[in-house]
N, C-alpha and C positions, 0 to 999 in steps of 0.2 A: 305458254304452258311447255312448249318445246324446249325453250331456253332452260327453264328451271329443272326440268326432267335431265337435261343433259349435265348440268352442274351438280346436280345431285346424285347422278348415277356414278357408282364405283368403277373405275378403270385402273389398270396397272399403274402405280404399285399400290392398288387397293385403297384408294383415297377419294373423298369426295369434298365438295365445296359447300359451304353455307353462305348465302348472299349476306344475309344479316340486316338489310335495310330495304326491303321491298316497300315501294310506295308509288303513287302516280308519277312523281317527278323523276323517278328512276327507271320508269318504262317509257321509251322513246318510239316513235312511229317514223319510219324510213321506207318510202317506196311502197306504202300500204301494210307494212309488216312491223309488228310490235317487236321491240329489241330491249332486252334487260340490260340496264347499264349501271355505272357506278359501284364498283366492287371494292370501294375504299375500306369498308369495315368487314369484309368477307374473311372467312377462316376455312382453312384446309384441314379436314379431318380424315384419320385413319382408323377409326372404330366406327361401330353402329351409332346408336344414340345415346352413348355413354360419356360424352365429353364432360370433363370436369371445369369447363370454362363457364364462369357466371354470365349473366346478362350484362354487358359492358357498353354496348352501343346500340344504333338503331334508333328508329322514331317511335316514340312513346304510343302516338295515336293507333299504330299498326302492330303493338306489342301483343303477344298471346297473353292468355290468363296465367300461365306458370312463371310469367317474369315478376310476378308480385310475391313469390313464395320465397322464404328464407334461403332455402337450398336451390334456388333457381338455377338449372342447366339447361342448355338448349342444344337441340339437334335440327334435322332438317324440317322437323315439324313446325318450327318457328317460322320458316319461309312460308310454309303452307298456310298458316293462319293469316300472315300479312297479305298474301295473295288472295285469299278468300275475302278479305276487307276491300281490296282494290276491285275485285270483281263485283262486289255488292255495290260500290260507288258506280261502276260502269253500268250496271243493271239499272240504277236510278236514272242515270243519264239517258240510256237507251229508251226507257219507257216514259220518261217525262220531257225529253228533249232539252232544248236550250231555252227554257223558260225564263221570265225575267220577273223576280230573281230566280237564278238556277236552283232547282230542287236539291242538287247534290249540296250546295251551300247551305239551304235550310236544313237539310239532314244533319250536317256537321254542327250548325249553330244549336240546334235542338238538342243534340247529344251533349254539348257543353252545358246547356241549362239542366239537363236531366242528370247529368253528372257532377253538377255543382262546381263547374269550371274544368272538369276533365272531359276531353274529347275521345279518348281511347274507346274503341269498340269493346274491348274485353271488360271494360268498367261500366259499360252502359248497355249490356246485351239485353236487358229488360226492355229498354225502349227501342233498341235495334230490332228486336223480334216483332215489334209492332209494324215496322217499316217493311220487314221481310214479308209479314203476312199480307200487307197492303199491296206490295209489288207482286207478289204471287198471284193475287187475285186479277190484277190488271193484265200480267202477262198470260195467265191462263185463258183469259177472255179475250186476249189480243186487242184490247181497247185501246190502241195507242197508234201514233202515226208511223212509227218505225218498224213495227213488227205486224204486217197485215197479210203475210202469206204463210200458208201452212207449214212449209219446210222451215222458214225462218222462226216461226213459232216453236217448233220442235226443237231447234237448235237453242232457242232461248231457254226453255224448260230445262233441257239438258244442262245447260250452264247454270241454272238455279240448284239443281241436283248436286252438281260438283261443289259449288259454293256452300252447300249445306254440309257437306262432309268435310270441308276445310274448316269451318268455324265451329269445331267440336271442342269442348272444354278440355277433354282428356288428350293429350298430344299423341298417345300410342294409338288412340282410334282415328286419327285424322288420315284421309286418304293421302298416298303419295303422289307426288308430281307425275311419276310414270303411269300410275293407275288413272289419274285424272286425264292425262294426254289420250290414253287407250279408249277411256269411255267416250271422251269428246269426239273421238275419231270414229268409233264403233258405229255399226247400223242401228244398235239398240237391241240386237238379237244375241248378244254374247252370253255363253253359258258359264263363263267365269264367275264363281260365287262372289267374289269382291265386287265386280262390276255390277251383278245383279243386286247386291246389298245397296248400291249407289242409287240405282234405279227405283228400288223399293222404298228407300229412306226418304227420298223428297226432302221437304223442308221440315223435318222433325227435330226441333230444338229443345226437347224435353230435358236433355243432359247438359245444356249450356245455362 
């Protein structure tokens, strides 16, 4: 989250970077630290979310709902959606572990069946929501081998809340990377209205 917040943050001369292809294979682990890699399709932007560049690259499975519109334009919210999908896959792995076959692979295969050959999260949200509901119940009850301490469970539930505000249909309603980083690092007692909204929203997918 720190890496995405950094590249999304404007700095002189008032430009920011859109990664454009966030997916598991572009997130590396070195020394126990996650690192964002492969900026081959990234684009530098000098305005807010008003880029006139159409969706041209990236991985379809992690593409946001707006990529399917005729007048598709993308800003930083594109990266937010993609990272939300990756976080959801991480949550599947954390809660179910390395089962045989891996649940994260079953999740992908079943999305392909549900989507008639399309694995994209944005095209199968009806099915994805059922997995999210199931995962939320498991995480909330801490009935798993990875999250068996109260502090870890709280951190996991906060991650769910952030993921929920990333996978929102309207790009302008999605959380920013900076807000997500702040929320995850906060004690949960923040008075910031936007952060309070994240806490209260939880897993509400009524608008997706």
